[in-house]
C-alpha positions as CSV (number, residue, x, y, z in Angstrom):
1,X,-17.1,11.1,-20.8
2,X,-13.6,10.5,-19.7
3,X,-12.1,7.0,-20.3
4,X,-8.9,6.2,-18.6
5,X,-6.6,4.1,-20.6
6,X,-4.4,1.5,-18.9
7,X,-1.7,-1.0,-19.9
8,X,-0.1,-3.5,-17.7
9,X,3.1,-5.4,-17.8
10,X,5.1,-7.4,-15.2
11,X,8.6,-8.3,-14.4
12,X,9.2,-10.8,-11.6
13,X,7.1,-9.8,-8.6
14,X,6.4,-6.2,-9.8
15,X,3.4,-5.2,-11.9
16,X,3.6,-1.9,-13.8
17,X,0.4,0.0,-14.7
18,X,0.8,2.5,-17.5
19,X,-1.7,5.4,-17.2
20,X,-2.2,7.2,-20.4
21,X,-4.7,9.9,-19.2
22,X,-4.5,11.7,-15.9
23,X,-7.7,11.2,-13.9
24,X,-9.6,14.4,-13.1
25,X,-10.4,13.1,-9.6
26,X,-6.7,12.3,-8.9
27,X,-7.9,8.7,-8.1
28,X,-7.5,5.8,-10.4
29,X,-9.2,2.4,-10.2
30,X,-7.0,-0.5,-11.2
31,X,-9.5,-3.4,-11.7
32,X,-6.9,-5.9,-12.7
33,X,-5.0,-5.6,-9.4
34,X,-6.1,-7.8,-6.5
35,X,-5.9,-6.1,-3.1
36,X,-3.3,-7.5,-0.7
37,X,-2.4,-6.1,2.7
38,X,1.3,-6.0,1.8
39,X,1.1,-3.9,-1.4
40,X,3.5,-1.0,-2.0
41,X,2.6,1.4,-4.9
42,X,4.7,4.2,-6.2
43,X,5.0,6.2,-9.4
44,X,8.2,5.9,-11.3
45,X,10.2,9.1,-11.0
46,X,8.7,10.1,-7.6
47,X,10.0,9.0,-4.2
48,X,6.7,9.0,-2.3
49,X,4.5,5.9,-1.8
50,X,0.9,6.2,-3.0
51,X,-2.1,5.4,-0.8
52,X,-4.7,3.0,-2.0
53,X,-7.8,1.2,-0.7
54,X,-10.1,-1.7,-1.8
55,X,-12.6,-0.9,-4.5
56,X,-15.9,-2.5,-3.6
57,X,-16.5,-3.3,-7.3
58,X,-13.1,-5.1,-7.5
59,X,-9.5,-4.1,-7.7
60,X,-8.0,-1.1,-5.9
61,X,-8.4,2.7,-5.9
62,X,-5.1,4.5,-5.9
63,X,-4.7,8.1,-4.9
64,X,-2.4,9.8,-7.5
65,X,0.3,12.1,-6.2
66,X,-0.8,15.6,-5.3
67,X,2.0,17.5,-7.1
68,X,1.7,20.2,-9.8
69,X,1.2,18.7,-13.2
70,X,4.4,20.5,-14.4
71,X,6.4,18.7,-11.7
72,X,5.3,15.2,-12.6
73,X,8.0,12.9,-14.1
74,X,6.3,12.9,-17.5
75,X,3.4,14.8,-19.1
76,X,2.1,12.1,-21.4
77,X,2.1,8.8,-19.5
78,X,2.7,7.7,-15.9
79,X,3.8,4.4,-14.6
80,X,2.8,2.9,-11.3
81,X,5.0,0.3,-9.8
82,X,3.0,-2.3,-7.7
83,X,4.9,-4.6,-5.5
84,X,4.1,-7.2,-2.9
85,X,6.3,-6.6,0.2
């Protein structure tokens, strides 16, 4: 069974979600983040914005970037930047 490990921190209006294991489904559920229509989510080190949707059980489901593992900004941990715009 795969357990995803998250850590959160915040600075001003930005929440950072540290992901310590890459999800096999390329989708990660962030239960501690409330859905808002004006959210912007990106991965530090990549220019593209990530897509997300409401998770019926709470929080949001984020589609991780579809890039080769070797081209990710890091191979040990990934940080999502979550902003209200």
